[in-house]
C-alpha positions as CSV (number, residue, x, y, z in Angstrom):
1,M,105.3,-243.1,86.5
2,T,104.7,-246.6,85.0
3,F,105.6,-250.0,86.3
4,T,107.9,-250.5,83.2
5,E,110.3,-248.0,84.8
6,R,110.7,-250.4,87.8
7,Q,113.3,-253.1,88.3
8,L,114.3,-255.4,91.1
9,D,117.7,-255.7,92.7
10,I,118.3,-258.9,94.6
11,S,121.5,-259.0,96.8
12,I,122.4,-262.5,97.8
13,A,125.2,-261.2,100.1
14,N,122.7,-258.9,102.0
15,Q,119.7,-261.2,101.7
16,Q,117.7,-258.2,100.5
17,L,115.4,-257.4,97.6
18,T,115.0,-253.8,96.5
19,L,112.3,-252.4,94.2
20,L,113.8,-249.5,92.2
21,E,111.9,-246.9,90.3
22,N,114.0,-244.8,88.0
23,G,117.0,-246.0,89.9
24,R,115.7,-245.0,93.4
25,A,114.8,-247.5,96.1
26,I,111.1,-247.4,96.9
27,L,110.7,-250.7,98.7
28,Q,113.1,-253.1,100.5
29,F,112.4,-256.6,101.8
30,P,114.4,-259.3,103.6
31,I,114.7,-262.5,101.6
32,S,116.1,-266.0,101.8
33,T,118.1,-267.2,98.8
34,A,119.6,-270.7,98.2
35,K,121.3,-272.5,101.0
36,N,123.8,-273.7,98.4
37,G,124.7,-270.1,97.4
38,P,124.7,-268.6,93.9
39,G,124.9,-270.8,90.8
40,Q,123.4,-271.5,87.5
41,L,123.4,-275.2,86.9
42,K,120.2,-277.3,86.8
43,G,120.0,-279.5,89.8
44,S,122.4,-277.4,91.8
45,E,119.8,-275.9,94.1
46,C,121.6,-272.6,93.8
47,T,120.2,-269.1,93.2
48,P,121.0,-268.0,89.6
49,T,122.7,-264.7,89.1
50,G,122.5,-262.1,86.3
51,W,119.7,-260.4,84.5
52,H,116.2,-261.9,84.6
53,R,112.7,-260.8,84.0
54,I,109.4,-261.7,85.6
55,R,108.0,-264.0,83.0
56,A,104.7,-264.7,84.8
57,K,102.8,-263.5,87.9
58,I,100.8,-266.3,89.5
59,G,98.3,-266.2,92.4
60,A,96.5,-262.8,92.0
61,G,93.7,-262.6,94.5
62,A,94.6,-265.8,96.3
63,P,94.3,-265.7,100.1
64,I,97.5,-265.1,102.1
65,N,99.2,-268.4,102.9
66,S,97.6,-270.2,99.9
67,V,99.6,-273.3,99.0
68,F,100.9,-273.7,95.4
69,V,102.2,-276.9,93.7
70,G,103.3,-276.8,90.1
71,R,102.2,-273.2,90.0
72,R,98.6,-274.1,90.8
73,A,96.8,-273.3,94.0
74,T,96.0,-276.5,95.8
75,G,93.1,-275.1,97.8
76,E,95.1,-275.5,101.0
77,I,96.0,-272.7,103.4
78,Y,99.3,-273.1,105.1
79,T,99.2,-273.6,108.9
80,P,101.8,-274.9,111.4
81,G,99.6,-278.1,111.7
82,L,99.7,-278.7,108.0
83,A,103.5,-278.2,108.1
84,A,103.8,-280.7,111.0
85,D,101.9,-283.3,108.9
86,Q,104.2,-282.8,105.9
87,P,107.6,-281.8,107.2
88,Q,109.5,-282.5,104.0
89,R,107.4,-280.3,101.8
90,D,109.0,-277.2,100.2
91,W,106.3,-274.6,100.8
92,I,105.4,-272.1,98.0
93,L,102.8,-269.8,99.4
94,S,100.7,-266.7,98.6
95,R,102.2,-265.5,95.3
96,I,104.7,-266.6,92.6
97,L,106.8,-264.3,90.4
98,W,108.4,-266.8,87.9
99,L,111.7,-265.7,86.6
100,G,113.2,-266.1,83.2
101,G,116.9,-265.6,82.5
102,L,118.0,-263.0,79.9
103,E,121.6,-264.0,79.4
104,P,122.1,-266.9,76.9
105,G,124.6,-269.4,78.2
106,H,124.5,-267.9,81.7
107,N,120.9,-268.1,82.9
108,R,119.0,-268.9,79.7
109,Y,118.9,-272.0,77.6
110,G,120.3,-275.5,78.2
111,E,121.4,-276.6,81.6
112,V,121.4,-273.1,83.1
113,D,117.9,-271.9,82.1
114,S,116.3,-270.2,85.1
115,S,112.7,-270.7,83.7
116,W,113.3,-274.4,83.1
117,R,114.7,-274.6,86.7
118,Y,111.5,-273.1,87.9
119,I,113.2,-270.2,89.8
120,Y,110.6,-268.1,91.6
121,I,110.2,-265.2,94.0
122,H,107.6,-266.6,96.3
123,G,106.1,-266.6,99.8
124,C,107.1,-269.2,102.3
125,P,106.1,-269.9,105.9
126,D,106.9,-266.7,107.8
127,E,108.8,-268.6,110.5
128,L,111.3,-269.7,107.8
129,M,112.2,-266.1,106.9
130,L,115.4,-265.8,109.0
131,D,117.2,-263.4,106.6
132,Q,119.7,-266.1,105.7
133,P,120.1,-268.5,102.8
134,A,117.9,-271.5,103.2
135,S,116.0,-272.2,99.9
136,H,116.4,-274.7,97.2
137,G,117.3,-272.0,94.6
138,C,114.3,-269.7,94.7
139,I,114.0,-266.3,96.4
140,R,111.8,-266.7,99.5
141,M,109.8,-263.8,101.1
142,A,107.4,-263.4,104.0
143,N,103.9,-263.7,102.7
144,A,102.7,-260.1,103.3
145,D,105.9,-258.9,101.6
146,V,105.5,-261.0,98.5
147,I,101.9,-259.9,98.1
148,E,103.0,-256.2,98.4
149,L,105.8,-256.8,95.8
150,F,103.4,-258.7,93.5
151,E,101.0,-255.7,93.4
152,S,104.0,-253.4,92.8
153,V,105.5,-255.0,89.6
154,E,104.3,-256.2,86.3
155,A,105.3,-259.2,84.2
156,G,108.3,-258.2,82.2
157,C,109.9,-256.3,85.0
158,K,113.7,-256.7,84.9
159,V,115.4,-258.4,87.9
160,W,119.2,-258.2,88.7
161,I,120.4,-261.0,91.0
162,H,124.0,-260.6,92.2
163,A,126.2,-262.0,94.9
């Protein structure tokens, strides 16, 4: 069995991510998608729908709760104290799976391009994982979950995001 036979199914309605292998669920995780719901448009802060692929995996080997800004580790480790000092920060933690849309005009190119919108699957403060929409467009996961998923997929893995 190779990773290329794997794909992700992301249900916005159920706030659930499922890793499929040959069409069979092998892992499931609670997620948090966009507070603004599904949508494609740049600046909408919505989670894009349709077929995507993992265009890049970022953060291999980084400690759990590592903080990322601009897809680079800052050297910080997230703590509630750090969060209290910076309450407006949108925390991207532990690992990043950067998504690229595969459907021209829907989630690829122009004002709807998921890559150019910097749509990720990423870790967030575990206390923000309430299994309800709360993100700015990305798919948030608990840190241990995103690390497990990161180790279970390869760049190029297809991702189906649906309402």
